[in-house]
C-alpha angles and dihedrals in degrees: 000000000000113000102200104125123089096227094046091053094050092045091051091049090053093046091053092046086056090049089055090054092046098052091045091052097041108020093188088069087073091070091051090046092055091051092048092050094051094044094047093047093053091047093047094048092051091045095050095034086219092282093154101029093271087161089069094049093047093046090051090054092051091048089052094049096046098093092047091053092046095050093047096043090244097140118100089203131017101251096043095135097047094047092044091052091049092049094048093048092045090053088047090054091050089060102035105018128219137257117279086217091069088088091117089069092047085055089049090055092047090052088061094058103076093057091047089055091045093052092052088069102031103048114102117268094243092052119101094240096193093052094043092053095041093050093056103032102041092077097054091042091051088050092050094050092045091049093050090052094047100039106125090333109162115240134156121244089241091055091048089053088053089054089054090048090055089060090056105061100065089044087065088057089053095051092047089052090051093053091049092047094047112018092164118049094183092062096058106035111090104141143022095256122112105281123228093186094059088044094060093258089300131112108294092213095059093038092053089048094057093040090051088051087050091056089057095042095052091043087057089048091051096044106041109001105055119098097191143030088251093059092044090054093048093049093044089053090050090051089057093045093051091045092053095046091045093051095049093055082077088222107122106190100074095046094048090048092053092050093049090050090055092048091050092049092051091049092051091049092045095056091048097045130097120245090269091048091051090054090053091050089050090055090048089052092052093049091044091052092049091047090050091054089050094050092046092049091050091047090050091051092048092051096041090244095305092119089060089056092047093057090043087055093243132134124239091278093053096254116144113250119233094224121060093189097044093255098313091119088079092053092049092048092049091050092050088052090051088054092050091048093046105026101162110047100001123223095302134264112304092005097102093081092053093042092051092050091050094048103035107011090239113136107202140118120240119272095186120070093193095059091036090057090051094046097045101033103028117197090350088060091050090052090049091052091051089053090051095048103044104033098071091043092054091046090050091062089066099035113040094156087088091085092180098059096103091043092053092048093049091050091051096044098045095040094053088049094063106017103028110211101304089130129052092233101088092045095050097039090051090056092055088067088068096060120115102229129201126189091216134035115276125206113268111265131182115266115246 
């Protein structure tokens, strides 16, 4: 499963470009694709017995393909990606164990239980209780399982880069699908609202999230995972493609997150580099800035200047919008009020939507995982969030060879602030910040 040869990488990119064409042409193939992925991953895990953290590579691939399967109706059940990740990592732990010091994340999972029990008796009678609970709790549970697997798990930097590479391939399928779905941006952009047409008919928020992540991933490929000028050029081109398609979704959160991840990575590398290395990073910054201006200028031309107004928080006529967060301030405020009204156990998992409608008349699901945790889990949710925030930072002090820790944390934190945990990506990417990374292979040692 190692993707370390130039030709293999290019071939896999081309194969996934073809997959994008295939599922666009014959959408039903998406359902077959999802079954093949799951079946192959289970087979491969059992065959390899997770000797080289194959569970991480396979999970990364599923996380990368999730949006493609969602937008093409390829999932056989709604939380396919989250459950698949949990199953793969659980099988991985059967073969290679997990650290006994991961007890903090067992505590995190236990903290979720009281509000699940509470919601089973407080949700309205006409509500599908199983779906309501699963929709809101599957993300945190996926994060907990992923964190237990990754906590202080020894992995080489090269292997971690291969995990990042596994994310990339299905993202190529997504961007090919987008170009086939909307070959002309000018024809479909008429306002400054998030645009479903440029997002392949799928939710712009989630699409921008995965495209923003793609900007970062291919930047990493270009910067530290390309063995030739040819590969660097291919990856640089893909960075620009993902940046353009992310921008024209008119959903800002994912693109901004991707850019901040790149800036953080460059800062980490800069402070670790020699004087010569710092000069190279300076040159990279200059070229990246110029390329960004080029992509933005092209995006502005393709959208007749509407993208400039979108990021300036203006409508199509140039009038300043009242809401900076497209109305989400009301949702955040209502969830804070739920926390204040129910400070110990919260209102119960999945109850916040009903509670908000009863109190304010607003019918909307939460977009912010932080305030949702507070509203639905109360003080136990607050404690859980503190565990999530501080544990990887403390681990980072003793293991700074995981150069991506801050990038992973920023992706998790910013994504759950605007897209909650509807996708598996923030849960799994967060867990990668807990890995114990080595730059060279270490002798095999028993897991604690």
